[in-house]
C-alpha positions as CSV (number, residue, x, y, z in Angstrom):
1,M,129.9,174.4,126.3
2,A,130.3,173.1,129.8
3,N,130.4,175.4,132.8
4,I,133.7,175.8,134.4
5,K,133.8,175.4,138.2
6,S,136.3,176.8,140.6
7,K,136.5,175.9,144.3
8,I,137.7,177.8,147.3
9,E,138.0,175.8,150.4
10,L,138.3,177.0,154.0
11,T,139.4,174.9,157.0
12,V,138.9,176.1,160.6
13,E,140.4,174.2,163.5
14,L,138.6,175.0,166.8
15,D,139.6,174.5,170.4
16,E,137.4,172.8,173.0
17,N,135.4,176.1,173.3
18,R,134.9,176.3,169.6
19,V,137.3,179.3,169.3
20,P,139.4,179.3,166.0
21,E,143.0,178.1,166.6
22,K,144.0,177.7,162.9
23,L,142.6,178.9,159.6
24,N,143.7,177.5,156.3
25,W,142.5,178.1,152.8
26,T,142.9,176.6,149.3
27,A,142.2,178.2,146.0
28,D,143.7,175.9,143.3
29,D,142.9,178.4,140.5
30,G,144.9,181.0,142.4
31,G,147.8,178.8,143.2
32,I,147.0,178.7,146.9
33,T,147.2,175.4,148.7
34,N,146.4,175.1,152.4
35,A,147.8,178.5,153.2
36,E,147.6,179.6,156.8
37,A,145.7,182.8,157.7
38,K,145.1,184.5,161.1
39,A,141.8,186.2,160.1
40,M,139.1,186.1,157.4
41,M,136.0,187.9,156.4
42,L,133.5,186.3,154.0
43,S,130.4,188.1,152.7
44,V,127.8,186.5,150.5
45,W,124.7,188.2,149.0
46,D,121.4,186.4,149.5
47,S,119.4,187.9,146.6
48,K,116.2,186.3,147.7
49,A,116.3,187.7,151.2
50,Q,118.0,190.9,150.0
51,E,120.7,190.6,152.7
52,S,124.3,190.1,153.2
53,L,125.4,187.0,155.1
54,R,128.8,187.0,156.8
55,V,131.4,184.8,158.4
56,D,134.1,186.7,160.3
57,L,136.8,184.6,162.0
58,W,140.1,185.2,163.6
59,T,142.5,183.0,165.5
60,K,143.0,183.6,169.2
61,D,146.6,184.5,168.5
62,M,145.8,187.2,166.0
63,P,147.6,190.3,167.3
64,V,145.4,193.4,167.7
65,D,147.8,195.6,165.8
66,E,147.6,193.2,162.8
67,M,143.8,193.1,163.1
68,K,143.8,196.9,162.8
69,V,145.9,196.7,159.6
70,F,143.7,193.9,158.3
71,F,140.6,196.0,158.8
72,H,142.2,199.0,157.1
73,Q,143.3,197.0,154.1
74,T,139.9,195.3,153.8
75,L,138.2,198.7,153.9
76,V,140.5,200.0,151.1
77,A,139.8,196.8,149.1
78,M,136.1,197.2,149.6
79,S,136.4,200.8,148.3
80,N,138.2,199.6,145.2
81,T,135.6,196.8,144.6
82,F,132.7,199.3,145.1
83,N,134.2,201.5,142.5
84,R,134.7,198.6,140.0
85,A,131.1,197.4,140.6
86,T,129.3,200.8,140.5
87,Q,131.6,203.3,138.8
88,D,130.4,205.7,141.6
89,E,133.6,207.9,141.7
90,K,132.1,210.4,144.3
91,M,131.2,207.7,146.9
92,T,134.4,205.9,146.2
93,A,136.3,209.1,147.1
94,T,134.3,209.5,150.3
95,M,135.0,205.9,151.2
96,K,138.8,206.4,150.6
97,D,138.7,209.5,152.7
98,F,137.2,207.4,155.5
99,C,140.0,204.8,155.0
100,D,142.6,207.6,155.3
101,Y,140.9,208.8,158.5
102,F,140.7,205.3,159.9
103,A,144.4,204.8,159.3
104,E,145.3,208.1,160.8
105,K,143.2,207.6,164.0
106,L,144.7,204.1,164.5
107,E,148.2,205.4,163.6
108,I,148.7,202.8,160.9
109,K,151.7,203.6,158.8
110,K,151.2,203.6,155.1
């Protein structure tokens, strides 16, 4: 049986100072074609080096209030992913408590 491949494509348009002006992404399997985004966080695990590699980008017109909500939602999603990956209910609950604290301190409405 042949391996199935799926492709996710990111496009970053930079200004003359190499600051992101536009972010677009395509994930054909997810039905996403050249969708615009204001921010992205990408983490990949380098098993050989035993370290996480990251690309964090946001456009210069990304509003700070939206960035706070983006971070909160990302932290909540990471908590859910951590739970699915590890089944560690106790740490997941601790992470979710932090997410609630984060939202409360930033006065993010739920």
